[in-house]
N, C-alpha and C positions, 0 to 999 in steps of 0.2 A: 504494500500500500504506500503510495507516495506521501511524503511529509508535506503538510500544508500549514499556512499561517494559522495561528491560534491566539485569540485575544488574551489568553492566560499568560502569555509571555509579553512583557513590556520591556522594550529596549531603552536604556537610559542614554540620552543624548548628552553625555558628559564630555563634549568637545567644545573648543573655545568660542566658536561663533556659528552663525546661521549658515554661512557658506559651507563649512565643514559638515554641519548637520545635514544639509541637503545632499551633499556628496555621499554621506553614510547611508541616507535613506535610498539613494539611487543604487548603491551597492547591495543593499538588503532586498530591495525590490518587493516582490509579492510574498517574500518569506516572513515579513513582519507587518503586523497590522496596528500595533499600539506602541506609542513612544512616550517617554517621560522627558520633560524639559524642566531643569532645575534652576536654582538661584544663580549658579555659576554662569549660566547661559544668558541671564536676563539682560546684561549690558552688551551682549554680543548679538542682539537681535532675536532673543528667545520668543517673544510674543509674535513677531513677524513670522518666525519659523513655524510656530504652532499653527498660525492661521494658514500658512501655505500647505503644511502637511495635511491639515484638516480639509480645506476647501479644494485644493488642487489634486491631492493624492488620495483623499478619502480615508485618511488614517484617524485613529482615535488618539486623544491627547490627554496625558496626565501632567498637570502643571504642579510641580513640587516646590511650593514656596514656603511651606512650614510657617504660615503667618502666625504672629504673636504680638498683640498690642492691646490697647484698651478696646472694649467691645465696640464702640461706635466706629472706631477706625477700621477694625476688622470687617465689620458689616459693610462699610462703604467700599473697602478694597475688594471684597468678594463680589459685591454688586457690579463693580466695574469689570472684573474679570469674567463674570457670567456672560457678558456680551460677546465673548469670543467663542461661544459654543464649545466649551471644553467638556471633557468627560469626567475627570477627577481633579480635585484640588486638595492639597494638604494644609492643615492648620495644626497648631499644637493642641494637645488633648485636654487642656484645662476646660472644665465644663462651660465657663462663661464665654470662652473663645469659640467653642463649638456652637453654642446657641447663637452667638452673633453671626457666625459664618452662615448658619442655616437661614437666618433672616436675610442676609445678603444674597443667598442663592435661591431664594423663593422665586417661583415662576420660571425656573430654568431646569434643565435636565442634569446639571452638573452635580456630581456627588461629592460630599465633603468627607474626607478621610482624616482621622485624628492620629497624630504622632504620639506614641506612648513614650518609649525611651529609645533614643537613637541606637541603631545596631552597632555603631562604632564605639559605644561606651561600655565600660565595665565598672565594677564596684568602686575601684579606686577613683575613677572619673567622677562618679556620683558623690563620693565623699568630698572630693575637691570642690564640688558645686553645692555642698551643704544640703544634698538631698537626704531625706530621712533614711535611717538604717533599714536593712532588710535585703532579702534576696531579690535580684533583679527580676526573676520570673514572677515573684509575688507582686512586686511593684508594677510591672507591666500589666499583669492581670487586673489589678485594682484600677489602674488608670484607664485601661481599656473599658472596663465595666462602667466607669463614671462617664467617659466620653460617649459611649453608646447610649447610656441613659439620657444624656443631654441632647441626643438627636443626631449624632454622627451616623453617616451611611456605612461606615466601616472604619477600620483602624490599620495603621502601619505598625508592623511588629516583626521581630525576627522569626524565622520559620521554626526555631526551637521552642518558641512560646505559642505558636499558632494553635496547637492542640488544646492548650489550657484556655485560650481565649474562645475557641470554638465551643468549648464546654459551658461557657457562661450562658445563663438564660437570656441576657441582653443581646447576645450575639446571633440569635435566631434571625435568619434572613439578612444578615449584615455581611459586608465584605471584609476579608483579611488579605492585605497586600503586603508582601515582604520583599525588602531589598537585599536580604542576607543570603542570596543563593549563589553557589559556585558549582559548576560541573566538576566531576571528579578530576583531580590533577591540576585544577586552576589555582593560581595564587590568591591568597586571602585579601591582599591589599590592606585597606584600613578597617575592614570588617572583622569583628571579634566573635560574633554569634552567627554562625553560618551552617548551611546544610546543602545537600544536593537537590536538584529539581524534583526528582522522584520522591525523596523524603519529604520535601516541602508539601507536595500534593497530598501525600499520605497524612500529613499533620493538619490538613484542612485549609490550606492556603487557596485562595481564589485566583490571585494574580501574583506573579513573581517578576521582580525588576532585575534585569541583568545588564550590566554596563561593560566594564573593561574586558571580561572574557569574550565579548563580541567585538566591540569597536577597536580593541587593541590587537585582535587576531590578524594573522597574515591574510586570511580570507574570511571577512566578517559574515558573509552569507552562509558559508559552510558552518561556521561556529554556531550561528543561529539555528540552522537546520539540525545540527547535532543535538542541541538542547531541545528543540521541538520533538525530535525523534525519541529522546529519553522521556519527555513528558507524555507523549502519546502512547509509548509502550507501557508506561506505568499505569495508564488508565484504560488500556485496551480490554 
């Protein structure tokens, strides 16, 4: 059976500017249907790239801004972003931020995803930031539950915590999106809580974000197809 594009795979456009982003999209072609554009791309034409990928190439777009501010500012920012016909937008998972974001996203199809604890952080990092004591998995589960209660359409979490979040009553019908996925043999980079695509799916993840293992590959299209093959084999 030929491998085809799958919305469960989101490719992170972690390249410097929109020109390189379009080049990557051309290389990947019909193998990828969903792209993430993050904060690092914002000053390099990120919103213009999002619009072109959406309107010209028919791709789905995840804008990863991780918004965090006073409620009124978050609401206004989300309302402005909702005009771009985006699919996913991230905000920090504090309940007041989530509620404000949902107000801003009203009357649009854009889904609000809450960040629990960044997958690049470990307990030492949390201690340095004066985050309360406790196991990361417990804190992630607690933050996820509160964000979902506040109205988030889903959460961002490491694949290692996905099963715990999926078990929450608040998670029924909600999305779990994970950036901490690396195919077997890939370098971890700055991620500290990772797993393979197949294991992520087994843990209840709906979408997985993969960046460097694809765009840094000698053949990005082949790298994406290899990941898709692993995903599709795991759910065959």
